N, CA and C atoms as an extended XYZ file, in Angstrom:
258
Properties=species:S:1:pos:R:3:atomname:S:1:resname:S:1:resid:I:1 pbc="F F F"
N         4.106       28.491      -16.625 N   UNK     1
C         5.267       27.958      -15.919 CA  UNK     1
C         6.325       27.596      -16.935 C   UNK     1
N         7.402       28.373      -17.056 N   UNK     2
C         8.351       28.105      -18.053 CA  UNK     2
C         9.136       26.745      -17.955 C   UNK     2
N         9.654       26.471      -16.788 N   UNK     3
C        10.363       25.207      -16.595 CA  UNK     3
C        10.003       24.609      -15.188 C   UNK     3
N         9.839       23.267      -15.223 N   UNK     4
C         9.514       22.611      -13.954 CA  UNK     4
C        10.173       21.236      -13.987 C   UNK     4
N        10.366       20.709      -12.817 N   UNK     5
C        10.939       19.367      -12.609 CA  UNK     5
C         9.774       18.606      -11.884 C   UNK     5
N         9.270       17.531      -12.476 N   UNK     6
C         8.284       16.682      -11.840 CA  UNK     6
C         8.713       15.274      -11.939 C   UNK     6
N         8.750       14.609      -10.746 N   UNK     7
C         9.049       13.169      -10.694 CA  UNK     7
C         8.294       12.492       -9.710 C   UNK     7
N         8.107       11.182       -9.940 N   UNK     8
C         7.294       10.421       -8.889 CA  UNK     8
C         7.254        8.964       -9.349 C   UNK     8
N         6.411        8.233       -8.587 N   UNK     9
C         6.271        6.829       -8.910 CA  UNK     9
C         4.878        6.372       -8.649 C   UNK     9
N         4.481        5.294       -9.269 N   UNK    10
C         3.184        4.622       -8.989 CA  UNK    10
C         3.467        3.151       -8.618 C   UNK    10
N         2.699        2.680       -7.727 N   UNK    11
C         2.714        1.234       -7.334 CA  UNK    11
C         1.377        0.690       -7.309 C   UNK    11
N         1.079       -0.374       -7.988 N   UNK    12
C        -0.256       -0.917       -8.187 CA  UNK    12
C        -0.221       -2.383       -7.895 C   UNK    12
N        -1.106       -2.831       -7.032 N   UNK    13
C        -1.364       -4.249       -6.653 CA  UNK    13
C        -2.777       -4.560       -6.977 C   UNK    13
N        -2.956       -5.700       -7.691 N   UNK    14
C        -4.298       -6.178       -8.145 CA  UNK    14
C        -4.450       -7.631       -7.700 C   UNK    14
N        -5.653       -8.018       -7.360 N   UNK    15
C        -5.940       -9.414       -7.120 CA  UNK    15
C        -7.310       -9.679       -7.724 C   UNK    15
N        -7.414      -10.789       -8.495 N   UNK    16
C        -8.661      -11.044       -9.193 CA  UNK    16
C        -8.966      -12.488       -8.997 C   UNK    16
N       -10.265      -12.789       -8.755 N   UNK    17
C       -10.740      -14.186       -8.564 CA  UNK    17
C       -12.176      -14.175       -9.052 C   UNK    17
N       -12.727      -15.271       -9.436 N   UNK    18
C       -14.135      -15.153       -9.942 CA  UNK    18
C       -15.157      -14.631       -8.923 C   UNK    18
N       -14.826      -14.701       -7.585 N   UNK    19
C       -15.743      -14.284       -6.591 CA  UNK    19
C       -15.452      -12.890       -6.016 C   UNK    19
N       -14.218      -12.315       -6.332 N   UNK    20
C       -13.862      -10.986       -5.753 CA  UNK    20
C       -12.738      -10.510       -6.618 C   UNK    20
N       -12.669       -9.183       -6.679 N   UNK    21
C       -11.541       -8.430       -7.235 CA  UNK    21
C       -11.213       -7.346       -6.374 C   UNK    21
N        -9.868       -7.023       -6.144 N   UNK    22
C        -9.570       -5.902       -5.327 CA  UNK    22
C        -8.200       -5.382       -5.721 C   UNK    22
N        -7.968       -4.134       -5.372 N   UNK    23
C        -6.731       -3.531       -5.757 CA  UNK    23
C        -6.325       -2.279       -4.955 C   UNK    23
N        -5.116       -1.913       -4.972 N   UNK    24
C        -4.620       -0.761       -4.272 CA  UNK    24
C        -3.616       -0.085       -5.246 C   UNK    24
N        -3.656        1.265       -5.332 N   UNK    25
C        -2.705        2.088       -6.070 CA  UNK    25
C        -2.201        3.197       -5.218 C   UNK    25
N        -0.835        3.254       -5.177 N   UNK    26
C        -0.155        4.292       -4.428 CA  UNK    26
C         0.636        5.168       -5.390 C   UNK    26
N         0.569        6.484       -5.186 N   UNK    27
C         1.257        7.416       -6.050 CA  UNK    27
C         1.945        8.495       -5.206 C   UNK    27
N         3.227        8.752       -5.570 N   UNK    28
C         3.931        9.858       -4.924 CA  UNK    28
C         4.593       10.735       -5.965 C   UNK    28
N         4.341       12.037       -5.875 N   UNK    29
C         4.898       12.968       -6.865 CA  UNK    29
C         5.594       14.123       -6.143 C   UNK    29
N         6.777       14.481       -6.636 N   UNK    30
C         7.527       15.600       -6.120 CA  UNK    30
C         7.670       16.651       -7.261 C   UNK    30
N         7.567       17.939       -6.974 N   UNK    31
C         7.648       18.913       -8.020 CA  UNK    31
C         8.568       20.131       -7.599 C   UNK    31
N         9.163       20.745       -8.612 N   UNK    32
C         9.934       21.913       -8.359 CA  UNK    32
C         9.802       22.870       -9.574 C   UNK    32
N         9.462       24.144       -9.337 N   UNK    33
C         9.394       25.179      -10.405 CA  UNK    33
C        10.858       25.705      -10.492 C   UNK    33
N        11.558       25.527      -11.597 N   UNK    34
C        12.958       25.758      -11.653 CA  UNK    34
C        13.372       27.226      -11.633 C   UNK    34
N        12.464       28.201      -12.029 N   UNK    35
C        12.862       29.622      -12.057 CA  UNK    35
C        12.868       30.202      -10.682 C   UNK    35
N        11.840       29.738       -9.891 N   UNK    36
C        11.753       30.308       -8.500 CA  UNK    36
C        12.257       29.349       -7.427 C   UNK    36
N        12.548       28.078       -7.783 N   UNK    37
C        12.955       27.026       -6.929 CA  UNK    37
C        11.965       26.784       -5.716 C   UNK    37
N        10.613       26.885       -6.155 N   UNK    38
C         9.529       26.630       -5.159 CA  UNK    38
C         8.784       25.354       -5.753 C   UNK    38
N         8.123       24.641       -4.709 N   UNK    39
C         7.326       23.584       -5.100 CA  UNK    39
C         6.023       24.047       -5.825 C   UNK    39
N         5.542       23.174       -6.671 N   UNK    40
C         4.269       23.430       -7.375 CA  UNK    40
C         3.208       23.007       -6.474 C   UNK    40
N         2.459       23.930       -5.836 N   UNK    41
C         1.544       23.539       -4.731 CA  UNK    41
C         0.291       22.856       -5.188 C   UNK    41
N        -0.078       23.009       -6.435 N   UNK    42
C        -1.363       22.395       -6.834 CA  UNK    42
C        -1.234       20.927       -7.034 C   UNK    42
N        -0.043       20.308       -6.986 N   UNK    43
C         0.125       18.800       -7.130 CA  UNK    43
C         0.102       18.121       -5.824 C   UNK    43
N        -0.795       17.133       -5.781 N   UNK    44
C        -0.925       16.333       -4.507 CA  UNK    44
C         0.258       15.503       -4.359 C   UNK    44
N         0.907       15.531       -3.178 N   UNK    45
C         2.160       14.759       -3.063 CA  UNK    45
C         2.004       13.199       -2.943 C   UNK    45
N         0.901       12.756       -2.273 N   UNK    46
C         0.620       11.307       -2.157 CA  UNK    46
C        -0.760       11.032       -2.277 C   UNK    46
N        -1.136        9.980       -2.980 N   UNK    47
C        -2.495        9.482       -3.032 CA  UNK    47
C        -2.496        8.014       -2.951 C   UNK    47
N        -3.620        7.481       -2.288 N   UNK    48
C        -3.772        6.026       -2.192 CA  UNK    48
C        -5.178        5.747       -2.614 C   UNK    48
N        -5.395        4.884       -3.656 N   UNK    49
C        -6.671        4.536       -4.200 CA  UNK    49
C        -6.924        3.020       -3.994 C   UNK    49
N        -8.063        2.615       -3.440 N   UNK    50
C        -8.348        1.211       -3.218 CA  UNK    50
C        -9.795        0.895       -3.744 C   UNK    50
N        -9.931       -0.365       -4.133 N   UNK    51
C       -11.296       -0.793       -4.614 CA  UNK    51
C       -11.487       -2.259       -4.321 C   UNK    51
N       -12.765       -2.650       -4.162 N   UNK    52
C       -13.214       -4.001       -3.973 CA  UNK    52
C       -14.409       -4.163       -4.850 C   UNK    52
N       -14.491       -5.223       -5.608 N   UNK    53
C       -15.568       -5.521       -6.513 CA  UNK    53
C       -16.016       -6.936       -6.315 C   UNK    53
N       -17.365       -7.136       -5.924 N   UNK    54
C       -17.901       -8.552       -5.654 CA  UNK    54
C       -19.082       -8.679       -6.664 C   UNK    54
N       -18.943       -9.682       -7.540 N   UNK    55
C       -20.094       -9.992       -8.462 CA  UNK    55
C       -21.208      -10.625       -7.783 C   UNK    55
N       -22.474      -10.218       -8.229 N   UNK    56
C       -23.711      -10.859       -7.757 CA  UNK    56
C       -23.932      -12.172       -8.529 C   UNK    56
N       -24.003      -13.250       -7.869 N   UNK    57
C       -24.099      -14.530       -8.551 CA  UNK    57
C       -25.279      -14.601       -9.520 C   UNK    57
N       -25.124      -15.166      -10.665 N   UNK    58
C       -26.076      -15.433      -11.697 CA  UNK    58
C       -26.741      -14.143      -12.229 C   UNK    58
N       -26.006      -13.056      -12.103 N   UNK    59
C       -26.488      -11.782      -12.708 CA  UNK    59
C       -25.238      -11.119      -13.385 C   UNK    59
N       -25.484      -10.138      -14.324 N   UNK    60
C       -24.379       -9.404      -14.871 CA  UNK    60
C       -23.915       -8.270      -14.009 C   UNK    60
N       -24.434       -8.145      -12.782 N   UNK    61
C       -24.069       -7.023      -11.872 CA  UNK    61
C       -23.149       -7.340      -10.822 C   UNK    61
N       -22.655       -6.339      -10.216 N   UNK    62
C       -21.644       -6.507       -9.065 CA  UNK    62
C       -21.814       -5.397       -8.094 C   UNK    62
N       -21.449       -5.579       -6.891 N   UNK    63
C       -21.384       -4.575       -5.833 CA  UNK    63
C       -19.897       -4.162       -5.676 C   UNK    63
N       -19.636       -2.842       -5.587 N   UNK    64
C       -18.270       -2.340       -5.532 CA  UNK    64
C       -18.137       -1.247       -4.598 C   UNK    64
N       -16.853       -1.027       -4.117 N   UNK    65
C       -16.546        0.104       -3.322 CA  UNK    65
C       -15.202        0.658       -3.867 C   UNK    65
N       -15.085        1.948       -3.845 N   UNK    66
C       -13.787        2.547       -4.327 CA  UNK    66
C       -13.555        3.837       -3.448 C   UNK    66
N       -12.301        4.019       -2.968 N   UNK    67
C       -11.991        5.166       -2.204 CA  UNK    67
C       -10.621        5.749       -2.656 C   UNK    67
N       -10.548        7.039       -2.655 N   UNK    68
C        -9.290        7.756       -2.894 CA  UNK    68
C        -8.914        8.570       -1.782 C   UNK    68
N        -7.764        8.435       -1.236 N   UNK    69
C        -7.262        9.132       -0.097 CA  UNK    69
C        -6.025        9.887       -0.508 C   UNK    69
N        -5.932       11.186       -0.155 N   UNK    70
C        -4.778       12.038       -0.563 CA  UNK    70
C        -4.204       12.812        0.536 C   UNK    70
N        -2.908       12.887        0.551 N   UNK    71
C        -2.170       13.717        1.539 CA  UNK    71
C        -2.567       15.212        1.282 C   UNK    71
N        -2.334       16.026        2.272 N   UNK    72
C        -2.642       17.466        2.075 CA  UNK    72
C        -1.690       18.061        1.093 C   UNK    72
N        -2.163       19.025        0.269 N   UNK    73
C        -1.310       19.768       -0.703 CA  UNK    73
C        -0.542       20.717        0.134 C   UNK    73
N         0.749       20.644       -0.062 N   UNK    74
C         1.654       21.546        0.668 CA  UNK    74
C         1.573       22.948        0.180 C   UNK    74
N         1.764       23.962        1.126 N   UNK    75
C         1.872       25.350        0.528 CA  UNK    75
C         3.215       25.416       -0.150 C   UNK    75
N         3.291       26.495       -0.976 N   UNK    76
C         4.567       26.647       -1.701 CA  UNK    76
C         5.708       26.841       -0.718 C   UNK    76
N         6.804       26.101       -1.024 N   UNK    77
C         7.934       26.137       -0.122 CA  UNK    77
C         9.193       26.369       -1.049 C   UNK    77
N        10.118       27.085       -0.617 N   UNK    78
C        11.385       27.305       -1.339 CA  UNK    78
C        12.254       26.136       -1.153 C   UNK    78
N        13.083       25.794       -2.097 N   UNK    79
C        13.945       24.613       -2.063 CA  UNK    79
C        14.891       24.623       -0.852 C   UNK    79
N        15.369       25.815       -0.508 N   UNK    80
C        16.226       25.923        0.727 CA  UNK    80
C        15.556       25.512        1.989 C   UNK    80
N        14.237       25.834        2.099 N   UNK    81
C        13.429       25.495        3.223 CA  UNK    81
C        13.333       23.983        3.276 C   UNK    81
N        13.061       23.360        2.122 N   UNK    82
C        12.911       21.867        2.119 CA  UNK    82
C        14.235       21.151        2.429 C   UNK    82
N        15.389       21.653        1.970 N   UNK    83
C        16.645       21.094        2.263 CA  UNK    83
C        16.971       21.128        3.772 C   UNK    83
N        16.700       22.278        4.384 N   UNK    84
C        16.982       22.520        5.830 CA  UNK    84
C        16.197       21.540        6.623 C   UNK    84
N        14.954       21.130        6.255 N   UNK    85
C        14.120       20.326        7.034 CA  UNK    85
C        14.708       18.980        7.155 C   UNK    85
N        15.378       18.429        6.198 N   UNK    86
C        15.931       17.099        6.201 CA  UNK    86
C        17.233       16.988        7.029 C   UNK    86
């Protein structure tokens, strides 16, 4: 891929306490392949990751859950098609 435009942002929220830790991370990415003016379809447009961690008292261990949720990867679309949708 000779030239591409990729931009996005991440938002992360964390909470920590001696009895629990939890967090959420949100990511949004937009892509454009400049020679063909098509989106780069292999990049996931949106992801949300969450976790909860609870320590087991008086041990060095903890119980945790983590999940990653992603929006569907869009098929390649030409920039004119994307502009007309808005």
